[in-house]
C-alpha positions as MATLAB code, in Angstrom:
seq = 'MGLLLKQELFDEGKTAAYKPFLSKDKLLSDQWMGIYFNDSPVGFVHTLIEPDTFKKGGSGYRILNDTRMNFMLFQKRSLVRFEAEVFVDEDYRLRNFDFSLSSGAHEMGVSGKVIGEFMEVEIDSRGKISKKKIKLPQEEGVILANIVSPFHSFGELKVGKRYSLKVFNPFSLELESLALDVTKKEKTLYNGEEIEVYVVKSDYRGLEQTSWVSPEGEVIREETGMGWVLLKEDASIVSRMRNNASNKDIELAELVSVPSNVELRKGVNHVRIIIYGVGEGFDLESQRQRIVERKGESKIIEINTEPVDIEEALSLPIDEMHEFLEPSDFIQSRDDDIISLARRIVGSEKNSLIAAQKINQWLFKNIYKVPVVSIPSAIDVLKTREGDCNEHTVLFAALARAAGIPAKINVGLVYTGGRFYYHAWPGVYVGKWVEMDPTFGQDIADAGHIKLLEGDINRQLDIVKLLSKIKLEVIEQR';
ca = [
      10.746  -56.466  -51.965;
      11.203  -57.155  -55.641;
      13.591  -54.215  -56.014;
      15.573  -55.298  -52.957;
      15.836  -58.844  -54.257;
      16.951  -57.581  -57.671;
      19.666  -55.476  -56.020;
      20.835  -58.369  -53.837;
      21.119  -60.711  -56.807;
      23.183  -58.205  -58.834;
      21.530  -55.367  -60.627;
      22.802  -55.365  -64.217;
      26.135  -53.577  -64.416;
      26.529  -53.291  -60.634;
      27.696  -55.722  -57.965;
      28.115  -55.752  -54.206;
      31.877  -55.886  -54.059;
      33.094  -59.418  -53.305;
      29.737  -61.148  -53.778;
      30.593  -62.780  -57.145;
      33.817  -64.137  -55.629;
      32.609  -65.460  -52.257;
      29.888  -68.003  -51.689;
      28.273  -69.056  -48.422;
      27.992  -72.526  -49.948;
      31.783  -72.728  -49.916;
      32.990  -71.584  -46.512;
      36.663  -72.391  -47.029;
      38.919  -72.065  -50.072;
      42.639  -72.819  -50.254;
      43.967  -72.374  -53.770;
      47.418  -72.473  -55.344;
      48.197  -71.211  -58.840;
      51.502  -71.362  -60.658;
      52.634  -68.246  -62.527;
      54.269  -68.866  -65.911;
      55.830  -66.442  -68.347;
      56.348  -67.775  -71.882;
      56.000  -71.328  -70.496;
      58.679  -70.786  -67.850;
      57.634  -71.034  -64.154;
      58.336  -67.732  -62.396;
      56.214  -67.862  -59.249;
      52.958  -68.709  -57.539;
      49.794  -67.267  -56.018;
      48.360  -68.740  -52.812;
      44.893  -67.570  -51.789;
      43.108  -68.631  -48.599;
      39.486  -67.658  -47.945;
      37.830  -68.490  -44.627;
      34.898  -67.293  -42.504;
      35.842  -64.857  -39.771;
      34.381  -63.269  -36.650;
      35.557  -59.727  -36.055;
      36.865  -58.536  -32.694;
      34.488  -55.570  -32.631;
      31.491  -57.706  -33.511;
      30.007  -59.029  -36.714;
      31.150  -61.748  -39.068;
      32.323  -62.118  -42.637;
      35.317  -63.426  -44.531;
      39.086  -63.231  -44.240;
      41.057  -63.403  -47.498;
      44.813  -64.024  -47.423;
      46.942  -63.679  -50.526;
      50.620  -64.532  -50.910;
      52.118  -63.921  -54.361;
      55.803  -64.534  -55.130;
      57.747  -64.152  -58.343;
      61.332  -64.944  -59.214;
      62.799  -63.893  -62.583;
      65.673  -62.160  -64.364;
      65.536  -58.426  -65.075;
      68.538  -56.792  -66.777;
      70.682  -59.811  -65.860;
      69.799  -59.553  -62.161;
      67.576  -61.951  -60.281;
      64.510  -60.231  -58.916;
      62.532  -61.707  -56.024;
      59.152  -60.051  -55.534;
      56.621  -60.771  -52.786;
      53.090  -59.409  -52.463;
      51.100  -60.140  -49.299;
      47.553  -59.022  -48.566;
      45.015  -59.632  -45.821;
      41.464  -58.496  -46.567;
      38.405  -58.556  -44.308;
      34.934  -58.530  -45.857;
      31.670  -58.256  -43.907;
      28.707  -60.632  -44.223;
      27.230  -58.385  -46.911;
      30.358  -58.990  -49.005;
      31.623  -55.423  -48.628;
      35.250  -54.504  -48.002;
      35.883  -53.686  -44.337;
      39.655  -53.279  -43.982;
      42.918  -54.527  -45.478;
      46.696  -54.642  -45.130;
      49.081  -55.187  -48.008;
      52.826  -55.134  -48.500;
      55.127  -55.317  -51.494;
      58.794  -56.201  -51.077;
      61.614  -56.574  -53.581;
      65.129  -56.893  -52.229;
      65.819  -53.925  -49.970;
      62.681  -52.116  -51.095;
      59.474  -52.377  -49.093;
      56.158  -50.590  -49.033;
      52.999  -51.144  -47.045;
      49.458  -49.878  -47.477;
      46.581  -50.379  -45.046;
      43.034  -49.131  -45.189;
      39.684  -49.275  -43.457;
      36.225  -48.317  -44.620;
      34.436  -45.786  -42.437;
      31.069  -44.695  -43.744;
      31.385  -43.318  -47.259;
      35.178  -43.149  -47.149;
      38.215  -45.388  -47.205;
      40.983  -44.142  -44.926;
      44.356  -45.258  -46.282;
      47.807  -45.202  -44.676;
      51.002  -45.547  -46.723;
      54.093  -46.766  -44.894;
      57.389  -45.780  -46.580;
      60.300  -46.796  -44.383;
      58.342  -46.149  -41.197;
      57.099  -42.749  -42.362;
      53.315  -42.716  -42.532;
      51.241  -40.631  -44.923;
      47.447  -40.682  -45.044;
      44.828  -40.425  -47.744;
      41.027  -40.344  -47.701;
      39.077  -41.722  -50.664;
      35.339  -41.310  -51.221;
      33.750  -44.632  -52.135;
      31.040  -45.169  -54.757;
      27.703  -45.852  -53.114;
      26.152  -47.999  -55.833;
      29.165  -50.179  -56.530;
      31.238  -52.260  -54.174;
      35.021  -52.150  -53.993;
      37.547  -54.975  -54.125;
      41.305  -54.915  -53.558;
      43.585  -55.501  -56.564;
      46.130  -58.286  -56.409;
      49.512  -57.965  -58.096;
      48.364  -60.511  -60.708;
      44.572  -60.880  -60.592;
      41.784  -59.487  -58.402;
      39.848  -62.774  -58.266;
      40.505  -66.507  -57.845;
      37.032  -68.025  -57.610;
      33.461  -67.185  -58.518;
      29.984  -67.878  -57.311;
      27.268  -68.904  -59.740;
      27.984  -67.799  -63.311;
      25.690  -67.367  -66.300;
      26.692  -66.865  -69.925;
      26.019  -63.278  -70.956;
      26.426  -61.933  -67.428;
      28.421  -58.714  -67.052;
      29.954  -57.368  -63.852;
      31.155  -53.797  -63.440;
      32.961  -52.945  -60.233;
      35.574  -50.718  -58.667;
      39.025  -51.928  -57.683;
      41.250  -50.207  -55.159;
      44.730  -50.424  -56.636;
      47.291  -50.321  -53.775;
      50.031  -49.512  -56.286;
      48.414  -46.330  -57.583;
      46.275  -45.652  -54.463;
      43.308  -44.983  -56.730;
      39.889  -46.499  -57.420;
      39.802  -47.994  -60.911;
      37.156  -49.677  -63.054;
      37.107  -53.388  -63.794;
      34.690  -55.018  -66.244;
      34.012  -58.766  -66.331;
      32.037  -60.568  -69.042;
      30.950  -64.227  -68.944;
      31.241  -64.830  -72.670;
      30.581  -68.526  -73.267;
      30.899  -72.141  -72.173;
      33.446  -74.497  -73.698;
      35.237  -77.762  -72.957;
      38.865  -77.961  -71.888;
      41.316  -80.483  -70.445;
      42.098  -80.230  -66.734;
      44.103  -82.886  -64.847;
      43.714  -85.221  -67.804;
      39.925  -84.923  -67.914;
      37.685  -82.941  -70.232;
      35.499  -80.533  -68.273;
      33.055  -77.806  -69.207;
      34.150  -74.303  -68.193;
      32.938  -70.720  -68.330;
      35.113  -68.262  -70.250;
      35.333  -64.908  -68.435;
      36.899  -61.879  -70.117;
      38.148  -58.941  -68.054;
      39.389  -55.497  -68.982;
      41.515  -53.704  -66.383;
      43.372  -50.499  -67.321;
      43.190  -51.582  -70.950;
      44.853  -54.910  -70.137;
      42.684  -57.797  -71.288;
      42.684  -61.088  -69.429;
      40.852  -64.372  -70.019;
      39.851  -66.790  -67.238;
      38.554  -70.348  -67.524;
      36.242  -71.103  -64.584;
      34.920  -74.500  -63.536;
      31.178  -75.052  -62.796;
      32.156  -74.974  -59.096;
      33.493  -71.453  -59.545;
      37.204  -72.258  -59.370;
      39.527  -70.402  -61.740;
      41.652  -73.101  -63.330;
      43.520  -70.951  -65.848;
      44.109  -67.244  -66.517;
      46.162  -65.656  -69.237;
      47.023  -62.331  -70.842;
      48.153  -61.662  -74.374;
      51.699  -60.925  -73.213;
      52.788  -64.436  -72.281;
      51.600  -64.480  -68.632;
      49.637  -67.580  -67.583;
      48.279  -68.702  -64.195;
      47.411  -72.391  -63.710;
      45.540  -73.965  -60.792;
      47.933  -76.595  -59.464;
      48.673  -78.715  -56.426;
      50.675  -76.982  -53.690;
      53.539  -79.485  -54.042;
      53.962  -78.536  -57.713;
      53.778  -74.820  -57.089;
      56.193  -74.798  -54.158;
      59.162  -75.682  -56.386;
      58.821  -72.267  -57.966;
      60.074  -70.588  -54.797;
      63.611  -70.914  -56.100;
      62.751  -70.947  -59.801;
      64.015  -74.438  -60.512;
      63.427  -73.997  -64.235;
      66.453  -74.075  -66.527;
      64.733  -71.643  -68.918;
      65.484  -68.281  -67.357;
      63.508  -65.564  -69.094;
      64.958  -62.050  -69.370;
      61.860  -59.894  -68.992;
      63.485  -56.661  -70.143;
      64.327  -58.125  -73.564;
      60.806  -59.383  -74.120;
      59.101  -56.040  -73.464;
      61.693  -53.895  -75.236;
      61.420  -52.651  -78.825;
      64.127  -53.508  -81.381;
      65.717  -50.693  -83.397;
      66.360  -50.920  -87.126;
      69.564  -48.847  -86.794;
      72.212  -48.112  -84.188;
      71.786  -44.644  -82.703;
      74.994  -42.680  -82.355;
      76.064  -41.597  -78.880;
      74.863  -38.108  -77.997;
      72.323  -38.015  -80.836;
      70.380  -34.724  -80.726;
      67.918  -35.212  -83.579;
      65.882  -38.261  -84.606;
      62.882  -38.816  -86.793;
      61.000  -42.070  -86.300;
      57.885  -43.860  -87.506;
      56.059  -45.347  -84.528;
      53.234  -47.897  -84.667;
      50.854  -49.108  -81.956;
      50.407  -45.903  -79.933;
      46.764  -44.839  -79.991;
      45.095  -41.727  -78.690;
      45.413  -40.598  -75.099;
      49.213  -40.629  -74.904;
      51.573  -37.650  -74.572;
      53.552  -37.736  -77.802;
      54.078  -33.988  -78.086;
      56.171  -31.697  -75.912;
      58.661  -28.875  -76.224;
      61.294  -31.253  -77.632;
      59.059  -33.807  -79.367;
      56.330  -33.348  -81.970;
      54.201  -35.325  -84.391;
      55.077  -34.160  -87.891;
      52.859  -36.539  -89.874;
      50.132  -39.138  -89.339;
      49.906  -42.143  -91.657;
      46.984  -44.430  -90.848;
      47.924  -46.369  -87.714;
      51.416  -44.859  -87.626;
      52.860  -41.481  -86.685;
      56.093  -39.795  -87.668;
      57.715  -38.177  -84.639;
      60.609  -35.738  -84.570;
      62.706  -35.268  -81.434;
      65.239  -32.470  -81.030;
      67.444  -31.579  -78.093;
      68.568  -27.990  -77.868;
      71.214  -26.385  -75.649;
      69.783  -24.322  -72.793;
      71.081  -20.841  -72.081;
      71.975  -20.788  -68.383;
      71.641  -17.022  -68.300;
      67.962  -17.281  -69.276;
      67.052  -19.737  -66.497;
      64.728  -18.462  -63.764;
      66.009  -17.691  -60.274;
      64.998  -19.756  -57.259;
      62.450  -20.158  -55.880;
      60.234  -20.338  -58.983;
      56.735  -18.930  -58.543;
      55.203  -20.686  -61.551;
      53.870  -24.158  -62.378;
      52.630  -24.614  -58.804;
      51.114  -28.049  -59.447;
      54.627  -29.373  -60.182;
      55.903  -28.097  -56.852;
      53.371  -29.970  -54.715;
      54.150  -33.304  -53.028;
      52.267  -36.478  -54.001;
      51.841  -39.940  -52.494;
      55.279  -41.126  -53.624;
      57.030  -37.814  -54.355;
      57.330  -36.682  -50.733;
      58.963  -33.320  -51.392;
      57.997  -31.926  -47.968;
      59.695  -34.708  -46.020;
      62.315  -33.270  -43.653;
      65.116  -35.572  -44.863;
      64.429  -34.764  -48.521;
      64.322  -31.014  -47.825;
      67.596  -31.267  -45.907;
      69.341  -33.169  -48.725;
      68.030  -30.754  -51.376;
      69.506  -27.840  -49.424;
      72.882  -29.584  -49.119;
      73.023  -30.358  -52.848;
      71.854  -26.975  -54.109;
      73.596  -24.866  -51.455;
      73.374  -21.144  -52.156;
      72.812  -21.602  -55.899;
      69.981  -19.404  -57.187;
      70.106  -20.316  -60.890;
      67.375  -22.943  -61.343;
      69.088  -24.754  -64.213;
      72.425  -25.071  -62.399;
      70.587  -26.214  -59.268;
      68.720  -28.892  -61.261;
      72.009  -30.043  -62.833;
      73.527  -30.390  -59.360;
      70.622  -32.606  -58.277;
      70.908  -34.602  -61.495;
      74.621  -35.288  -61.044;
      74.258  -36.077  -57.339;
      71.729  -38.789  -58.185;
      73.878  -40.173  -61.002;
      76.877  -40.475  -58.684;
      75.178  -41.565  -55.461;
      72.324  -43.913  -56.408;
      73.501  -47.438  -57.202;
      72.148  -48.649  -60.565;
      70.157  -51.824  -59.960;
      66.808  -53.039  -61.401;
      64.001  -52.983  -58.859;
      60.459  -54.366  -59.087;
      58.599  -52.170  -56.641;
      56.588  -48.969  -56.318;
      59.115  -46.117  -56.485;
      58.945  -43.895  -53.398;
      61.316  -40.976  -52.846;
      61.647  -41.737  -49.118;
      62.435  -45.390  -49.843;
      65.092  -44.516  -52.460;
      66.715  -42.023  -50.107;
      67.133  -44.817  -47.543;
      68.289  -47.616  -49.860;
      70.368  -45.448  -52.240;
      69.687  -47.883  -55.091;
      67.271  -48.400  -57.935;
      66.623  -48.178  -61.646;
      65.253  -45.286  -63.692;
      62.010  -45.141  -61.701;
      63.810  -44.710  -58.390;
      66.242  -42.131  -59.823;
      63.383  -40.147  -61.313;
      61.031  -40.115  -58.326;
      63.820  -38.977  -55.968;
      64.932  -36.356  -58.507;
      61.376  -34.973  -58.650;
      61.131  -34.838  -54.850;
      64.517  -33.109  -54.452;
      63.811  -30.623  -57.249;
      60.409  -29.691  -55.835;
      61.922  -29.360  -52.356;
      64.459  -26.917  -53.835;
      61.685  -24.845  -55.443;
      62.097  -26.209  -59.001;
      58.899  -27.476  -60.712;
      59.471  -31.090  -61.774;
      57.496  -33.802  -63.556;
      58.017  -37.424  -64.587;
      58.207  -38.619  -68.207;
      57.761  -42.262  -69.183;
      58.559  -43.748  -72.557;
      61.380  -45.492  -74.402;
      65.127  -44.938  -74.362;
      67.705  -46.291  -76.778;
      70.584  -48.375  -75.443;
      72.446  -51.387  -76.795;
      70.515  -51.737  -80.040;
      67.022  -51.655  -78.509;
      64.514  -49.222  -77.022;
      63.672  -50.035  -73.410;
      60.831  -48.705  -71.267;
      62.266  -45.896  -69.191;
      61.460  -42.970  -66.868;
      63.233  -39.616  -66.663;
      62.386  -36.174  -65.182;
      61.682  -32.774  -66.641;
      62.233  -29.463  -64.845;
      60.743  -26.052  -65.518;
      63.403  -23.317  -65.503;
      61.537  -20.831  -67.715;
      60.899  -23.626  -70.173;
      60.797  -27.383  -69.725;
      64.173  -29.139  -69.822;
      64.365  -32.937  -69.725;
      67.260  -34.589  -67.851;
      68.270  -38.177  -67.130;
      69.887  -38.917  -63.748;
      70.104  -42.643  -64.560;
      72.465  -41.924  -67.475;
      73.902  -38.703  -66.033;
      72.593  -36.556  -68.911;
      71.928  -32.914  -67.999;
      69.979  -32.702  -71.250;
      68.268  -35.965  -72.221;
      69.415  -36.987  -75.698;
      67.084  -37.564  -78.634;
      67.088  -41.308  -77.952;
      64.384  -40.610  -75.337;
      60.866  -41.045  -76.781;
      58.186  -39.748  -74.422;
      54.884  -41.659  -74.379;
      53.203  -40.176  -71.302;
      53.854  -38.063  -68.224;
      52.545  -38.004  -64.656;
      52.669  -39.788  -61.313;
      52.319  -43.536  -60.739;
      48.599  -43.717  -61.528;
      49.208  -42.246  -64.993;
      52.392  -44.243  -65.522;
      50.548  -47.552  -65.157;
      48.850  -46.833  -68.495;
      52.105  -47.924  -70.122;
      50.871  -51.549  -69.827;
      48.458  -50.808  -72.664;
      51.442  -50.481  -75.000;
      53.528  -53.481  -73.960;
      54.233  -55.801  -76.884;
      52.277  -53.496  -79.238;
      54.811  -50.814  -80.196;
      56.974  -51.040  -83.306;
      59.190  -48.277  -84.567;
      61.641  -47.397  -87.345;
      64.317  -44.732  -87.151;
      64.353  -42.864  -90.488;
      66.753  -40.042  -89.649;
      69.351  -39.155  -87.010;
      72.094  -36.659  -86.480;
];
């Protein structure tokens, strides 16, 4: 009995999913939080928690989340909406969920249900359904990640308490670790009154967040080190953010870009830079990019682009690098429409490099260049025919793989207009790896592309660890 009681009241380091965030003493919660970026209102989060009786028997909780953001990205207004409905049983464990993310013409939906030891997930891309089965941890519960924060209220807190749990991220379709620490109590002003609050620190994918929680368990403020702040506010205050009534429009791209000390010449094919703020675990070396010197916290990187001999390129189909020919959750290279388009673009061409160049130029000419805040899906891009570097790259990878060309995704920085912006571009294997850029129409990506990591969406999300931390200096170019 003692062991059971200890488990029910949170074994150290483990927790039963939603238990810290739902309390039977508080049967109904309706909370609004304003989202601010560098003191400018850009959106809101509305979370409703209520008891629920399930159709197939049993009872628990229903959690509704509606998150909306409205901001400028590359001089274009971006409207983003995240909606989620989560059902939790009376033992606080995730039962099933539905979530959707929409941004302009781009939409994606993910639903899931827990059956035994597994979560069965369905991904809806433009009406085309793909499925995935994920084995769940038995000792830890699972919660669903929100676009901004996975929690909005707490049960009883104690200073020194630590929670370790798993989060299902509907953007990466993976289970990820989240650590929460109740660090201290302090006094703060809220609605003109001084109240005592708990300070809760969280670490999610290397992104640190601080929450100030009232004795009743309500989160009254959350913030990251990158200028994002959530404030508990009255619904009438938050609702004005629907249309972003603020006169201080913030250009997000500028704030997360990296300034350059020099202007890079067009078509540059060699650069040497000193880069600061990139720790271990990133992909700084490749066929075209290498670390030539390490100096304390900095690294000197050299990037060279070399012409590719068409005559040396492999013939299609390529029977190497099989892992880069397989489809993934968002690179649906075996979709009938993608296979059909790849065949039309490539035609009877057997030279892998020429075939990849044809795909690259088709994307450059046929995909409208527009910033999008969404999860890039090849099927979605094929339907909308618009997007930024992420959409260009994910469709390129799907088309190349469908044509029998191994392809991967690179993420890093690209130089344009005096600054380095976060960017994605593909690489193809044609006997050796060749990096291209369908967003800029470059059949060989110039040396203004600095690779930081490579991989599908789950790996790409690690880029958040570097935001606002990177500094660089160009010391040589030609």
